[in-house]
C-alpha positions as CSV (number, residue, x, y, z in Angstrom):
1,X,8.2,84.9,95.9
2,X,7.2,86.7,92.8
3,X,10.8,86.8,91.5
4,X,10.8,82.9,91.8
5,X,7.5,82.5,89.3
6,X,9.3,85.1,86.9
7,X,12.3,83.1,87.0
8,X,10.7,80.1,86.1
9,X,8.6,81.5,83.4
10,X,11.8,82.9,81.9
11,X,13.5,79.2,82.1
12,X,10.4,77.6,80.3
13,X,10.5,80.0,77.9
14,X,14.6,79.9,77.1
15,X,14.0,76.0,77.2
16,X,11.3,76.1,74.3
17,X,13.4,78.4,72.1
18,X,16.1,75.8,72.5
19,X,13.9,72.8,71.6
20,X,13.1,74.9,68.6
21,X,16.6,75.9,67.5
22,X,18.0,72.1,67.9
23,X,15.0,70.9,66.0
24,X,14.9,73.4,62.9
25,X,17.5,71.8,60.7
26,X,16.5,68.2,61.9
27,X,15.9,66.4,58.8
28,X,14.4,62.7,58.1
29,X,15.1,60.9,54.8
30,X,11.9,58.8,53.9
31,X,12.5,55.9,51.0
32,X,9.8,56.3,48.7
33,X,9.6,53.4,46.2
34,X,7.8,53.4,42.9
35,X,4.6,51.9,43.2
36,X,4.5,48.5,41.9
37,X,2.3,45.1,43.0
38,X,3.9,41.3,43.5
39,X,2.2,38.9,41.3
40,X,2.4,35.1,40.3
41,X,2.7,34.4,36.8
42,X,3.5,31.0,34.7
43,X,3.8,30.6,31.0
44,X,1.0,29.0,28.8
45,X,3.9,26.2,28.2
46,X,4.2,25.5,32.1
47,X,0.2,26.0,32.3
48,X,-0.1,23.2,29.8
49,X,1.9,20.6,31.4
50,X,0.7,21.4,35.0
51,X,-3.3,22.1,34.3
52,X,-5.5,20.8,36.7
53,X,-6.1,17.1,35.7
54,X,-9.0,14.9,36.4
55,X,-9.0,12.9,39.5
56,X,-10.6,9.7,39.3
57,X,-10.1,6.3,41.5
58,X,-10.1,2.9,39.2
59,X,-9.6,-0.6,39.6
60,X,-6.8,-2.9,37.7
61,X,-8.3,-5.9,36.3
62,X,-6.7,-8.8,34.2
63,X,-6.7,-8.1,30.7
64,X,-5.6,-11.4,29.4
65,X,-8.3,-12.6,27.5
66,X,-9.2,-11.3,23.9
67,X,-11.9,-13.0,21.8
68,X,-10.7,-12.9,18.2
69,X,-13.6,-13.1,15.4
70,X,-13.3,-13.2,11.6
71,X,-14.7,-10.3,10.0
72,X,-15.8,-12.1,7.0
73,X,-17.4,-15.3,6.6
74,X,-15.6,-18.0,4.8
75,X,-14.2,-21.3,4.6
76,X,-10.6,-22.0,6.2
77,X,-7.9,-22.6,3.9
78,X,-4.5,-22.2,6.4
79,X,-4.1,-22.7,10.2
80,X,-1.0,-21.4,10.9
81,X,-1.0,-21.3,14.8
82,X,-2.0,-24.0,17.1
83,X,-3.3,-24.2,20.7
84,X,-0.6,-22.8,23.0
85,X,1.5,-21.2,20.5
86,X,2.8,-17.6,21.1
87,X,1.8,-14.9,18.6
88,X,3.1,-11.5,18.0
89,X,0.5,-8.7,17.1
90,X,-0.5,-8.5,13.3
91,X,0.6,-12.2,13.1
92,X,-1.5,-14.4,10.8
93,X,-3.4,-17.1,12.6
94,X,-5.5,-18.6,10.0
95,X,-6.6,-17.7,6.5
96,X,-10.1,-18.0,4.8
97,X,-10.5,-19.3,1.1
98,X,-9.4,-16.1,-0.9
99,X,-9.0,-17.4,-4.4
100,X,-11.5,-14.8,-5.6
101,X,-10.2,-11.9,-3.5
102,X,-6.4,-12.9,-5.2
103,X,-8.0,-12.5,-8.3
104,X,-9.5,-9.3,-7.3
105,X,-6.1,-8.0,-6.3
106,X,-4.4,-9.2,-9.7
107,X,-7.1,-7.5,-11.8
108,X,-6.8,-4.0,-9.6
109,X,-3.1,-4.3,-10.2
110,X,-3.5,-4.7,-14.0
111,X,-5.9,-2.0,-14.0
112,X,-3.7,0.4,-12.5
113,X,-0.7,-0.9,-15.0
114,X,-2.9,0.1,-17.9
115,X,-4.1,3.0,-16.3
116,X,-0.3,4.3,-15.8
117,X,0.4,3.3,-19.5
118,X,-2.7,5.5,-20.7
119,X,-1.7,8.2,-18.9
120,X,2.1,7.9,-20.0
121,X,1.1,7.5,-23.7
122,X,-1.2,10.9,-23.2
123,X,1.6,12.9,-22.3
124,X,4.2,11.8,-25.1
125,X,4.3,10.2,-28.4
126,X,5.2,6.6,-28.9
127,X,8.8,5.9,-28.8
128,X,10.5,2.8,-30.8
129,X,12.3,1.7,-27.5
130,X,9.0,1.9,-25.7
131,X,7.6,-0.7,-28.4
132,X,10.2,-2.9,-28.3
133,X,10.5,-3.3,-24.5
134,X,6.5,-3.6,-24.5
135,X,7.6,-6.5,-26.9
136,X,10.1,-8.3,-24.8
137,X,7.6,-8.2,-22.0
138,X,5.0,-9.6,-23.7
139,X,7.3,-12.5,-24.9
140,X,8.4,-12.7,-21.4
141,X,4.6,-13.1,-20.2
142,X,4.3,-15.9,-22.9
143,X,7.2,-17.9,-21.6
144,X,5.9,-17.6,-17.8
145,X,2.6,-18.8,-18.9
146,X,4.3,-21.9,-20.8
147,X,6.5,-22.5,-17.7
148,X,3.1,-22.4,-15.3
149,X,1.3,-24.9,-17.6
150,X,4.6,-27.1,-17.8
151,X,4.5,-27.1,-13.7
152,X,1.1,-27.6,-13.6
153,X,1.1,-30.7,-15.7
154,X,3.9,-31.9,-13.5
155,X,2.1,-31.1,-10.3
156,X,-1.3,-33.1,-11.6
157,X,1.6,-36.2,-12.2
158,X,3.0,-36.1,-8.8
159,X,-0.5,-35.6,-7.1
160,X,-1.7,-38.8,-9.0
161,X,1.4,-40.6,-7.2
162,X,0.9,-39.2,-4.2
163,X,-2.6,-40.6,-4.3
164,X,-1.9,-44.0,-5.7
165,X,1.1,-44.4,-2.7
166,X,-1.7,-43.4,0.0
167,X,-4.4,-45.6,-1.1
168,X,-1.9,-48.4,-1.4
169,X,0.3,-47.8,1.7
170,X,-2.0,-46.5,4.2
171,X,-5.7,-46.6,3.2
172,X,-5.6,-50.6,2.0
173,X,-3.4,-51.4,4.7
174,X,-5.9,-49.9,7.3
175,X,-8.9,-51.2,5.7
176,X,-7.7,-54.7,4.6
177,X,-5.1,-55.5,7.2
178,X,-6.4,-54.3,10.6
179,X,-5.0,-57.7,12.1
180,X,-1.7,-56.0,12.5
181,X,-3.1,-53.7,15.2
182,X,-6.4,-55.3,16.8
183,X,-7.5,-51.9,17.8
184,X,-7.7,-50.9,14.2
185,X,-9.9,-53.5,13.4
186,X,-13.3,-52.2,12.0
187,X,-16.2,-53.7,13.3
188,X,-19.2,-53.2,10.8
189,X,-23.0,-53.6,11.7
190,X,-23.5,-55.9,8.4
191,X,-22.0,-56.9,5.4
192,X,-23.7,-54.5,3.5
193,X,-21.0,-51.9,4.8
194,X,-18.4,-53.6,4.1
195,X,-19.5,-54.4,0.4
196,X,-20.2,-50.6,0.0
197,X,-16.7,-49.6,1.0
198,X,-15.0,-52.3,-1.5
199,X,-16.9,-51.0,-4.2
200,X,-15.9,-47.5,-3.3
201,X,-12.4,-48.6,-3.7
202,X,-12.8,-50.4,-6.6
203,X,-14.3,-47.1,-8.1
204,X,-11.2,-45.4,-6.9
205,X,-8.9,-47.2,-8.6
206,X,-11.2,-46.7,-12.1
207,X,-11.0,-43.0,-11.2
208,X,-7.4,-43.2,-11.1
209,X,-6.7,-45.0,-14.1
210,X,-9.1,-42.9,-16.2
211,X,-7.6,-39.3,-14.8
212,X,-4.2,-40.8,-15.9
213,X,-4.9,-41.8,-19.4
214,X,-6.7,-38.8,-20.2
215,X,-3.7,-36.6,-19.2
216,X,-1.3,-38.3,-20.9
217,X,-4.2,-38.5,-24.0
218,X,-3.5,-34.6,-24.3
219,X,-1.2,-33.5,-26.8
220,X,0.4,-30.1,-26.8
221,X,0.2,-28.5,-23.2
222,X,-1.9,-25.4,-24.0
223,X,-4.2,-23.0,-22.0
224,X,-7.2,-25.2,-22.6
225,X,-5.4,-28.7,-22.0
226,X,-3.9,-27.2,-18.9
227,X,-7.5,-26.2,-17.2
228,X,-8.6,-29.4,-18.0
229,X,-5.7,-31.0,-16.3
230,X,-6.7,-29.2,-13.1
231,X,-10.1,-30.0,-13.4
232,X,-9.7,-33.7,-13.5
233,X,-6.8,-33.9,-11.0
234,X,-9.4,-31.7,-8.7
235,X,-12.2,-34.4,-9.4
236,X,-9.8,-37.3,-8.3
237,X,-8.6,-35.6,-5.0
238,X,-12.6,-35.0,-4.4
239,X,-13.3,-38.4,-4.9
240,X,-10.6,-39.7,-2.5
241,X,-11.9,-37.2,-0.2
242,X,-15.4,-38.5,0.0
243,X,-14.2,-42.2,0.0
244,X,-12.2,-41.4,3.2
245,X,-15.3,-39.8,4.6
246,X,-17.2,-42.6,3.8
247,X,-14.8,-44.9,5.6
248,X,-14.8,-42.0,8.6
249,X,-18.6,-42.5,8.9
250,X,-18.2,-46.4,8.9
251,X,-16.1,-46.3,11.6
252,X,-18.1,-43.5,13.8
253,X,-21.0,-46.1,13.3
254,X,-19.4,-49.1,14.8
255,X,-20.9,-50.6,17.7
256,X,-19.2,-49.7,21.0
257,X,-20.6,-53.1,22.6
258,X,-18.0,-54.6,20.0
259,X,-15.4,-52.1,19.9
260,X,-14.5,-49.4,22.8
261,X,-14.8,-45.7,22.3
262,X,-10.7,-45.5,22.7
263,X,-10.0,-47.5,19.8
264,X,-12.9,-46.2,17.9
265,X,-11.2,-42.7,18.5
266,X,-7.7,-44.2,17.2
267,X,-9.2,-45.4,14.2
268,X,-10.6,-42.0,13.4
269,X,-7.5,-40.3,14.2
270,X,-5.6,-43.1,11.7
271,X,-8.1,-41.4,9.1
272,X,-7.6,-38.0,9.7
273,X,-3.7,-38.6,9.2
274,X,-4.6,-40.0,5.9
275,X,-6.8,-37.3,5.1
276,X,-4.6,-34.2,5.7
277,X,-2.3,-34.4,2.7
278,X,-5.1,-35.0,0.7
279,X,-6.9,-31.5,1.9
280,X,-3.4,-29.6,1.1
281,X,-3.4,-30.8,-2.6
282,X,-7.0,-29.7,-2.6
283,X,-5.8,-26.3,-1.7
284,X,-2.8,-26.3,-3.9
285,X,-5.3,-27.0,-7.0
286,X,-7.1,-23.7,-5.9
287,X,-3.7,-21.8,-5.8
288,X,-2.5,-23.1,-9.3
289,X,-5.8,-22.1,-10.9
290,X,-5.0,-18.5,-9.5
291,X,-1.6,-18.5,-10.7
292,X,-2.7,-19.9,-14.3
293,X,-5.6,-17.1,-14.8
294,X,-3.2,-14.3,-13.7
295,X,-0.5,-15.4,-16.3
296,X,-3.2,-15.5,-18.8
297,X,-4.4,-11.9,-17.8
298,X,-0.7,-10.8,-17.5
299,X,-0.8,-11.6,-21.5
300,X,-3.8,-10.0,-22.5
301,X,-3.0,-6.8,-20.7
302,X,0.9,-6.9,-22.1
303,X,-0.9,-7.3,-25.7
304,X,-3.3,-4.6,-24.9
305,X,-0.6,-2.4,-23.9
306,X,1.4,-3.0,-27.2
307,X,-1.5,-2.7,-29.5
308,X,-1.9,0.9,-27.9
309,X,1.7,2.0,-28.5
310,X,1.7,0.7,-31.8
311,X,-1.4,2.6,-32.6
312,X,0.7,5.8,-32.5
313,X,-0.2,9.0,-30.2
314,X,-3.8,10.4,-29.8
315,X,-5.3,13.3,-28.4
316,X,-6.0,11.6,-25.1
317,X,-7.0,14.1,-22.5
318,X,-4.4,14.0,-20.0
319,X,-6.9,14.8,-16.9
320,X,-9.1,12.1,-17.8
321,X,-6.2,9.6,-18.0
322,X,-5.1,10.8,-14.6
323,X,-8.6,10.3,-13.3
324,X,-8.6,7.2,-14.6
325,X,-5.3,6.3,-12.7
326,X,-6.6,7.5,-9.4
327,X,-10.2,5.5,-9.8
328,X,-7.8,2.0,-10.6
329,X,-5.6,2.8,-7.5
330,X,-8.5,3.1,-5.3
331,X,-10.0,0.0,-6.7
332,X,-6.4,-1.6,-5.7
333,X,-6.7,-0.2,-2.3
334,X,-9.8,-1.6,-1.7
335,X,-9.0,-4.7,-3.3
336,X,-6.1,-5.1,-1.3
337,X,-8.2,-4.4,2.2
338,X,-10.4,-7.1,1.3
339,X,-7.8,-9.7,0.7
340,X,-6.1,-8.8,4.2
341,X,-9.6,-9.4,5.8
342,X,-9.3,-13.1,4.9
343,X,-5.8,-13.1,7.1
344,X,-7.4,-13.3,10.3
345,X,-4.2,-11.7,12.5
346,X,-3.7,-11.5,16.4
347,X,-4.6,-8.2,17.8
348,X,-1.8,-8.1,20.2
349,X,1.0,-10.3,21.7
350,X,0.0,-13.5,23.7
351,X,-0.6,-17.1,23.7
352,X,-3.4,-18.8,21.8
353,X,-5.7,-20.5,24.8
354,X,-8.4,-21.3,22.7
355,X,-9.0,-22.2,18.9
356,X,-11.9,-22.9,17.4
357,X,-11.3,-23.3,13.5
358,X,-9.9,-26.0,11.2
359,X,-9.4,-26.4,7.5
360,X,-12.5,-26.5,5.6
361,X,-15.1,-24.9,8.6
362,X,-17.0,-22.5,7.9
363,X,-16.6,-19.4,10.4
364,X,-18.0,-16.0,10.9
365,X,-18.4,-13.0,12.7
366,X,-21.0,-14.5,14.8
367,X,-18.5,-16.6,17.4
368,X,-15.0,-16.4,18.3
369,X,-12.3,-17.9,16.0
370,X,-9.4,-18.3,18.9
371,X,-8.8,-16.5,22.0
372,X,-5.6,-15.0,23.0
373,X,-4.3,-14.6,26.5
374,X,-1.5,-12.7,27.9
375,X,-0.6,-13.4,31.7
376,X,1.2,-9.9,32.4
377,X,-1.5,-7.9,30.8
378,X,-3.5,-5.7,33.2
379,X,-6.0,-3.2,32.3
380,X,-7.5,0.2,34.5
381,X,-11.1,0.4,34.7
382,X,-12.9,3.8,36.0
383,X,-15.9,5.7,35.8
384,X,-16.2,9.5,35.2
385,X,-18.8,11.6,35.2
386,X,-20.1,13.1,31.7
387,X,-18.1,16.5,32.4
388,X,-14.7,15.0,33.2
389,X,-15.3,12.8,30.3
390,X,-15.5,16.1,28.1
391,X,-12.0,16.7,29.2
392,X,-10.4,14.0,28.3
393,X,-9.6,11.8,24.9
394,X,-8.6,8.6,23.8
395,X,-4.9,8.6,24.1
396,X,-5.0,11.0,27.3
397,X,-2.0,10.3,29.7
398,X,-2.6,8.9,33.3
399,X,-0.4,8.7,36.2
400,X,-1.6,5.6,38.4
401,X,-0.5,6.1,42.2
402,X,1.6,8.9,41.5
403,X,4.4,6.8,39.7
404,X,3.4,4.6,36.8
405,X,2.0,5.9,33.3
406,X,-0.9,4.4,31.3
407,X,-2.8,6.0,28.5
408,X,-6.9,5.7,27.9
409,X,-7.6,3.2,25.1
410,X,-11.4,3.4,25.2
411,X,-14.5,5.7,26.3
412,X,-17.5,3.9,26.5
413,X,-20.2,5.6,24.1
414,X,-23.0,5.0,26.8
415,X,-23.6,5.5,30.5
416,X,-23.4,3.0,32.8
417,X,-26.7,1.9,34.3
418,X,-25.3,0.6,37.6
419,X,-23.2,3.8,38.4
420,X,-24.5,6.6,36.4
421,X,-21.1,7.2,34.8
422,X,-19.1,6.6,31.6
423,X,-16.7,3.8,31.9
424,X,-13.1,4.2,30.6
425,X,-10.7,1.6,30.1
426,X,-6.8,2.1,30.1
427,X,-3.5,0.2,29.4
428,X,-0.2,0.8,31.2
429,X,2.7,1.9,28.9
430,X,5.2,-0.7,30.5
431,X,3.2,-3.8,30.8
432,X,5.9,-5.2,33.5
433,X,4.4,-3.3,36.3
434,X,3.3,-5.5,39.0
435,X,-0.3,-4.9,40.3
436,X,-2.5,-7.3,41.9
437,X,-5.9,-7.7,40.2
438,X,-8.5,-6.0,41.8
439,X,-6.0,-3.4,43.3
440,X,-7.7,-0.1,43.4
441,X,-5.4,3.0,42.0
442,X,-5.6,6.6,42.2
443,X,-5.7,8.2,38.6
444,X,-4.5,11.8,37.6
445,X,-5.7,12.4,34.1
446,X,-4.3,14.8,31.8
447,X,-6.6,17.4,30.2
448,X,-4.4,19.1,27.7
449,X,-5.0,18.4,24.3
450,X,-5.2,20.6,20.9
451,X,-8.9,20.2,21.1
452,X,-9.9,21.1,24.6
453,X,-7.1,24.0,25.1
454,X,-5.7,24.5,28.2
455,X,-6.6,25.5,32.0
456,X,-6.0,29.0,33.7
457,X,-7.3,30.1,37.1
458,X,-10.6,31.6,37.0
459,X,-9.0,34.7,39.2
460,X,-6.5,35.2,36.1
461,X,-9.6,36.3,33.8
462,X,-11.3,39.9,33.8
463,X,-14.1,40.8,31.5
464,X,-14.6,44.1,29.7
465,X,-17.4,44.4,27.4
466,X,-18.5,40.9,27.5
467,X,-15.0,40.2,26.3
468,X,-12.4,37.8,28.5
469,X,-9.2,39.4,29.2
470,X,-6.2,38.0,31.0
471,X,-2.8,40.1,31.8
472,X,0.2,39.2,29.9
473,X,3.8,40.1,31.3
474,X,6.0,42.5,29.2
475,X,9.9,42.8,28.8
476,X,9.3,46.0,30.7
477,X,8.1,44.2,33.8
478,X,4.6,45.5,33.4
479,X,1.1,44.0,32.3
480,X,-0.9,44.4,29.4
481,X,-4.2,43.1,28.6
482,X,-4.7,40.1,26.0
483,X,-7.9,39.2,24.6
484,X,-8.8,35.4,24.6
485,X,-11.2,32.7,23.8
486,X,-12.6,30.7,26.6
487,X,-14.3,27.3,26.9
488,X,-15.9,25.4,29.7
489,X,-15.6,26.1,33.4
490,X,-13.8,23.1,35.3
491,X,-13.8,23.6,39.1
492,X,-11.7,26.6,39.7
493,X,-10.4,26.7,36.3
494,X,-11.3,27.7,32.6
495,X,-10.2,26.4,29.3
496,X,-8.3,28.6,26.9
497,X,-8.3,27.9,23.0
498,X,-6.8,31.1,21.2
499,X,-5.3,34.3,21.9
500,X,-2.0,33.2,23.6
501,X,1.6,31.6,22.6
502,X,3.5,28.9,24.2
503,X,6.0,32.1,25.5
504,X,3.3,34.2,27.1
505,X,3.5,34.8,30.9
506,X,0.3,34.8,32.4
507,X,-0.4,36.7,35.6
508,X,-2.6,34.3,37.9
509,X,-4.4,37.0,39.6
510,X,-5.7,39.4,38.1
511,X,-7.8,41.1,40.9
512,X,-7.0,44.9,41.6
513,X,-4.6,45.3,39.0
514,X,-4.3,47.8,36.3
515,X,-3.2,48.0,32.4
516,X,0.6,48.7,32.3
517,X,1.3,48.7,35.9
518,X,4.4,47.9,37.1
519,X,5.0,44.3,38.7
520,X,7.2,42.0,40.3
521,X,6.9,38.4,39.9
522,X,7.0,36.3,43.0
523,X,9.9,34.2,43.2
524,X,11.8,36.4,41.3
525,X,14.1,38.0,43.8
526,X,16.6,39.4,41.7
527,X,14.3,41.0,39.5
528,X,15.2,44.7,38.9
529,X,12.5,47.4,38.5
530,X,12.6,50.1,36.0
531,X,13.3,53.6,37.2
532,X,11.6,56.5,35.5
533,X,13.9,58.8,33.5
534,X,14.5,61.9,35.4
535,X,13.4,60.4,38.3
536,X,15.3,59.2,41.8
537,X,14.4,55.8,43.6
538,X,14.7,57.5,47.1
539,X,13.2,61.3,48.1
540,X,14.0,63.3,50.9
541,X,11.1,64.6,52.9
542,X,11.2,67.4,55.3
543,X,9.2,66.7,58.5
544,X,10.6,69.3,60.7
545,X,8.3,71.8,62.9
546,X,7.2,74.9,61.1
């Protein structure tokens, strides 16, 4: 028995020795990889285009009515468009009397020309050729004035003929020969009205003859004579216009018990037809007067310029001349703006659905002059909180229902009392998109602008000594801290203004990272990791029993 125990013990010791011998040279190769972290990173350019937008809910409404008012108060000179006409943006619909504004522009142009001549003279001496050219310019201006005087005399003669024809072929036939159309027969209240109209007609003939005789008696066509011709022509036109007004008042006072309202309106329409050319002639007199004065002013300016050239060069200060030119150009720009304000234009494409102006009417900014409609135009209204409004601007792009594009056109300066929010208005980029009025739409409003900066996740920012930083990916696949300037906090994002360029790649989560740490960017599977010189990428570790 004792021998058996000894044998079993010996076998155990032998087995242990065999185990040690067979395992002594066993080596386990363990791969040790250099330490790095996998991170998510994006360039600044990507963050600008994918920054967190303002999400809102809006409603599509009809935007097909725009009320247009005149910025200035004045008398309507011309009406270019009628009810139902389609107009383009910037197209003139009507024009106010603007003789003084036109004169202002002409005078401003003359002042600029004079200032330019003075500046040129201050820089160099008088040249013989300059004097010759200025004398030639003066002769041309005098010829232009003479041509204008002759054309005005012809206009006056044509105007007299037109008034005579109007009186004889329209006014007289309508007044004396109402039997040709029973509907045009005037039923006056008493004989005194008839007598008054007859006296006006006789006085009209006298006025026509006097005006013609006074024009024929004028000798040479001088500037003063031309002004007198315009005055007498304007007086004759005005008198005929007053006669037609008297006739119109007489028609309006007819007894409706004798003549129907329908026939009365036909009579008034006939008078308006007779009167329309007279109003055109009245407007023509004003424009001819402006043109005559402009021709006269041009001569005065040319004479002054010639006189200055003939005097020879003086020691003028160039800086003063340049200052005068700048001032003259500024005055001209102001005069042109003022003239443009007398031409009321359509603010957008559309159809005139209502027009409340006529020639001779006084209009102003207190009431709409016309209404412009566009059946295809649609607008989006939405209400945002003050913090959301602070992240957007007029012109910010909106994606509507994930597919259509729009732009903010207006941000209300006040808070809406009903909603407690601020109203924004937007228009579609393509006015052909189809949305039913009243449809609710989802809005994704871009928040990037040069003023607002761009958004980064708050997790990408870390602070040292009260200074914010982000990690930038280097060319060696390490990370480097970069100081930045931040703005407001919007949800889980922070706006960044300074410290970065579009090509910088930012680590989106800086938690747990260290300066100059090796990183691998998520999604870049084939990224090669750097190996420290003199080191292998794997290490053999002996884990055998000792």
